[in-house]
C-alpha atoms as a printed R data frame, in Angstrom:
    type eleno elety resid chain resno       x      y      z
1   ATOM     1    CA   MET     A     1 -25.399 29.325 54.246
2   ATOM     2    CA   GLU     A     2 -23.475 31.922 52.261
3   ATOM     3    CA   GLY     A     3 -25.753 34.879 51.628
4   ATOM     4    CA   PHE     A     4 -28.225 33.864 54.357
5   ATOM     5    CA   ASN     A     5 -30.090 36.883 55.770
6   ATOM     6    CA   PHE     A     6 -31.103 36.911 59.419
7   ATOM     7    CA   ASN     A     7 -34.126 39.098 58.639
8   ATOM     8    CA   ARG     A     8 -37.114 38.550 56.371
9   ATOM     9    CA   ASN     A     9 -38.678 42.017 56.206
10  ATOM    10    CA   TYR     A    10 -35.517 44.092 55.762
11  ATOM    11    CA   PRO     A    11 -32.602 42.051 54.376
12  ATOM    12    CA   PHE     A    12 -29.059 43.204 55.037
13  ATOM    13    CA   ASN     A    13 -28.419 44.517 51.497
14  ATOM    14    CA   THR     A    14 -31.609 46.585 51.695
15  ATOM    15    CA   VAL     A    15 -30.572 48.252 54.957
16  ATOM    16    CA   LEU     A    16 -26.865 48.722 54.158
17  ATOM    17    CA   ARG     A    17 -26.458 49.478 50.467
18  ATOM    18    CA   ILE     A    18 -22.715 49.087 50.123
19  ATOM    19    CA   LEU     A    19 -20.538 46.231 48.886
20  ATOM    20    CA   PRO     A    20 -17.901 45.377 51.492
21  ATOM    21    CA   ARG     A    21 -14.713 43.680 50.301
22  ATOM    22    CA   LEU     A    22 -14.052 40.456 52.169
23  ATOM    23    CA   GLU     A    23 -10.901 38.572 53.071
24  ATOM    24    CA   LEU     A    24 -11.229 35.237 54.842
25  ATOM    25    CA   ASN     A    25  -8.108 33.285 55.753
26  ATOM    26    CA   ARG     A    26  -9.414 29.898 56.827
27  ATOM    27    CA   ASP     A    27  -5.994 28.532 57.820
28  ATOM    28    CA   SER     A    28  -5.347 31.285 60.378
29  ATOM    29    CA   LEU     A    29  -9.025 31.853 61.316
30  ATOM    30    CA   LYS     A    30  -8.690 35.514 60.436
31  ATOM    31    CA   ALA     A    31 -11.002 37.785 58.463
32  ATOM    32    CA   GLY     A    32 -11.046 41.366 57.303
33  ATOM    33    CA   VAL     A    33 -13.920 43.406 55.952
34  ATOM    34    CA   THR     A    34 -13.185 46.610 54.068
35  ATOM    35    CA   ILE     A    35 -16.162 48.911 54.475
36  ATOM    36    CA   PRO     A    36 -16.336 51.461 51.652
37  ATOM    37    CA   ARG     A    37 -17.353 55.061 52.263
38  ATOM    38    CA   ILE     A    38 -20.883 55.225 53.687
39  ATOM    39    CA   ASN     A    39 -23.130 58.203 53.011
40  ATOM    40    CA   THR     A    40 -25.948 57.443 55.448
41  ATOM    41    CA   ASP     A    41 -28.485 59.481 53.453
42  ATOM    42    CA   ILE     A    42 -28.024 57.158 50.475
43  ATOM    43    CA   ASP     A    43 -26.443 53.934 51.793
44  ATOM    44    CA   LEU     A    44 -28.380 53.315 55.015
45  ATOM    45    CA   LEU     A    45 -32.080 52.498 55.288
46  ATOM    46    CA   ASN     A    46 -33.047 53.682 58.769
47  ATOM    47    CA   ILE     A    47 -36.673 52.529 59.001
48  ATOM    48    CA   GLN     A    48 -37.268 53.694 62.586
49  ATOM    49    CA   LYS     A    49 -35.335 56.957 62.116
50  ATOM    50    CA   LEU     A    50 -32.993 56.158 65.007
51  ATOM    51    CA   PRO     A    51 -30.035 58.484 65.687
52  ATOM    52    CA   PHE     A    52 -27.212 55.892 65.881
53  ATOM    53    CA   PHE     A    53 -25.917 52.787 64.128
54  ATOM    54    CA   ARG     A    54 -22.883 50.549 64.313
55  ATOM    55    CA   LEU     A    55 -21.410 47.690 62.332
56  ATOM    56    CA   ILE     A    56 -20.566 44.274 63.735
57  ATOM    57    CA   ILE     A    57 -18.557 41.457 62.175
58  ATOM    58    CA   CYS     A    58 -18.361 37.924 63.483
59  ATOM    59    CA   LEU     A    59 -16.088 35.038 62.560
60  ATOM    60    CA   GLY     A    60 -17.422 31.699 63.708
61  ATOM    61    CA   THR     A    61 -16.955 27.984 63.274
62  ATOM    62    CA   VAL     A    62 -19.324 25.046 63.080
63  ATOM    63    CA   SER     A    63 -18.205 21.438 63.292
64  ATOM    64    CA   ASP     A    64 -19.635 18.570 61.305
65  ATOM    65    CA   MET     A    65 -21.783 16.298 63.432
66  ATOM    66    CA   VAL     A    66 -21.501 12.526 63.903
67  ATOM    67    CA   TYR     A    67 -23.966 10.112 65.455
68  ATOM    68    CA   ASN     A    68 -22.853  8.569 68.753
69  ATOM    69    CA   PRO     A    69 -24.892  5.426 69.537
70  ATOM    70    CA   ALA     A    70 -23.647  5.407 73.150
71  ATOM    71    CA   ILE     A    71 -25.659  8.539 73.908
72  ATOM    72    CA   ASP     A    72 -28.214  8.066 71.090
73  ATOM    73    CA   ASP     A    73 -27.550 11.553 69.810
74  ATOM    74    CA   TYR     A    74 -25.334 13.579 67.491
75  ATOM    75    CA   GLU     A    75 -22.184 15.285 68.685
76  ATOM    76    CA   PRO     A    76 -19.636 17.589 67.054
77  ATOM    77    CA   MET     A    77 -16.581 16.028 65.471
78  ATOM    78    CA   VAL     A    78 -14.428 18.934 66.709
79  ATOM    79    CA   PHE     A    79 -16.057 19.842 70.006
80  ATOM    80    CA   ASN     A    80 -13.983 22.943 70.830
81  ATOM    81    CA   LEU     A    81 -14.747 24.605 67.477
82  ATOM    82    CA   HIS     A    82 -18.470 23.871 67.377
83  ATOM    83    CA   GLY     A    83 -20.148 27.234 67.878
84  ATOM    84    CA   ALA     A    84 -16.904 29.071 68.636
85  ATOM    85    CA   SER     A    85 -16.790 32.691 67.504
86  ATOM    86    CA   GLU     A    86 -15.022 36.007 67.737
87  ATOM    87    CA   THR     A    87 -16.979 39.244 67.343
88  ATOM    88    CA   LEU     A    88 -15.880 42.805 66.676
89  ATOM    89    CA   THR     A    89 -18.413 45.515 67.467
90  ATOM    90    CA   GLY     A    90 -17.721 48.892 65.881
91  ATOM    91    CA   GLU     A    91 -18.243 52.307 67.423
92  ATOM    92    CA   TRP     A    92 -21.616 54.038 67.420
93  ATOM    93    CA   ASN     A    93 -22.004 56.465 64.524
94  ATOM    94    CA   SER     A    94 -24.606 59.073 63.740
95  ATOM    95    CA   THR     A    95 -27.192 58.090 61.144
96  ATOM    96    CA   GLN     A    96 -26.713 61.578 59.663
97  ATOM    97    CA   THR     A    97 -23.085 61.421 58.563
98  ATOM    98    CA   ILE     A    98 -20.557 60.271 55.997
99  ATOM    99    CA   LEU     A    99 -18.123 57.593 57.164
100 ATOM   100    CA   PRO     A   100 -14.798 57.173 55.380
101 ATOM   101    CA   GLU     A   101 -13.637 53.782 54.140
102 ATOM   102    CA   HIS     A   102 -12.301 51.630 56.976
103 ATOM   103    CA   ILE     A   103 -11.302 48.050 57.739
104 ATOM   104    CA   MET     A   104 -12.708 45.793 60.437
105 ATOM   105    CA   SER     A   105 -10.614 42.716 61.289
106 ATOM   106    CA   VAL     A   106 -11.272 39.777 63.545
107 ATOM   107    CA   GLN     A   107  -9.170 36.739 64.458
108 ATOM   108    CA   MET     A   108  -9.878 33.691 66.561
109 ATOM   109    CA   ASP     A   109  -7.512 32.374 69.236
110 ATOM   110    CA   VAL     A   110  -4.291 30.581 68.259
111 ATOM   111    CA   THR     A   111  -5.352 27.479 70.197
112 ATOM   112    CA   GLN     A   112  -8.465 27.266 68.027
113 ATOM   113    CA   VAL     A   113  -6.367 27.505 64.860
114 ATOM   114    CA   ALA     A   114  -4.436 24.410 65.997
115 ATOM   115    CA   GLU     A   115  -7.681 22.402 66.240
116 ATOM   116    CA   LEU     A   116  -8.958 23.369 62.782
117 ATOM   117    CA   THR     A   117  -9.684 20.404 60.485
118 ATOM   118    CA   ASP     A   118 -11.597 19.782 57.260
119 ATOM   119    CA   ASN     A   119 -14.576 18.848 59.459
120 ATOM   120    CA   VAL     A   120 -15.051 22.489 60.475
121 ATOM   121    CA   THR     A   121 -16.866 25.169 58.476
122 ATOM   122    CA   VAL     A   122 -15.853 28.803 58.928
123 ATOM   123    CA   LEU     A   123 -18.468 31.566 58.644
124 ATOM   124    CA   LEU     A   124 -18.019 35.326 58.352
125 ATOM   125    CA   SER     A   125 -21.099 37.419 59.053
126 ATOM   126    CA   MET     A   126 -21.861 41.107 59.324
127 ATOM   127    CA   ALA     A   127 -24.639 43.042 61.018
128 ATOM   128    CA   VAL     A   128 -26.001 46.558 61.359
129 ATOM   129    CA   GLU     A   129 -27.304 47.537 64.784
130 ATOM   130    CA   PHE     A   130 -29.322 50.683 65.402
131 ATOM   131    CA   GLY     A   131 -29.364 52.610 68.650
132 ATOM   132    CA   ASN     A   132 -31.159 55.329 70.535
133 ATOM   133    CA   VAL     A   133 -30.098 57.695 73.308
134 ATOM   134    CA   GLY     A   134 -30.206 55.876 76.678
135 ATOM   135    CA   PHE     A   135 -30.911 57.256 80.153
136 ATOM   136    CA   THR     A   136 -27.240 58.160 80.624
137 ATOM   137    CA   GLY     A   137 -27.064 59.985 77.307
138 ATOM   138    CA   GLU     A   138 -24.989 57.210 75.741
139 ATOM   139    CA   PRO     A   139 -26.244 55.184 72.752
140 ATOM   140    CA   VAL     A   140 -27.991 51.891 73.538
141 ATOM   141    CA   GLU     A   141 -29.091 49.219 71.083
142 ATOM   142    CA   VAL     A   142 -32.725 48.999 70.031
143 ATOM   143    CA   LYS     A   143 -34.154 45.480 69.815
144 ATOM   144    CA   TYR     A   144 -35.392 44.308 66.423
145 ATOM   145    CA   ALA     A   145 -33.996 47.368 64.642
146 ATOM   146    CA   GLY     A   146 -30.966 45.743 63.015
147 ATOM   147    CA   CYS     A   147 -30.153 43.116 60.449
148 ATOM   148    CA   GLY     A   148 -27.396 40.683 59.560
149 ATOM   149    CA   LYS     A   149 -26.123 38.359 56.886
150 ATOM   150    CA   VAL     A   150 -23.675 35.485 56.430
151 ATOM   151    CA   LEU     A   151 -21.163 36.936 53.983
152 ATOM   152    CA   VAL     A   152 -18.712 34.088 53.384
153 ATOM   153    CA   VAL     A   153 -18.520 30.381 54.145
154 ATOM   154    CA   GLY     A   154 -15.123 28.712 53.995
């Protein structure tokens, strides 16, 4: 799963041409992504020429599955951590700017940390979402204009 792109036509590294530094602490279900300086003229491929973009990071968990003959189906070994996630959505930025280096951090709930076992896989992903001016004058996301990638699996 590590390195998996959510898009075929425009992979994440084609759209956002920077190398973020990643820190994943599996034991505390915490992650940090250091985003280097972004010069949108060089580092951002804005295919649709939209005026806004934002960055999103997501920390999620997936449990191993086990077959349960009583229900004739598979079920997660750690039910409460199967598909659990925490997402941080950044602020809208102009696609005609230079953004300084910054850090985005995300952490899952303490109760989820207590349930963490070796039967759970932790995933850190990142996405770029593009936006346009909405009816109220505020940025709104544009469907099918973004991309994402699984950065780290732990």
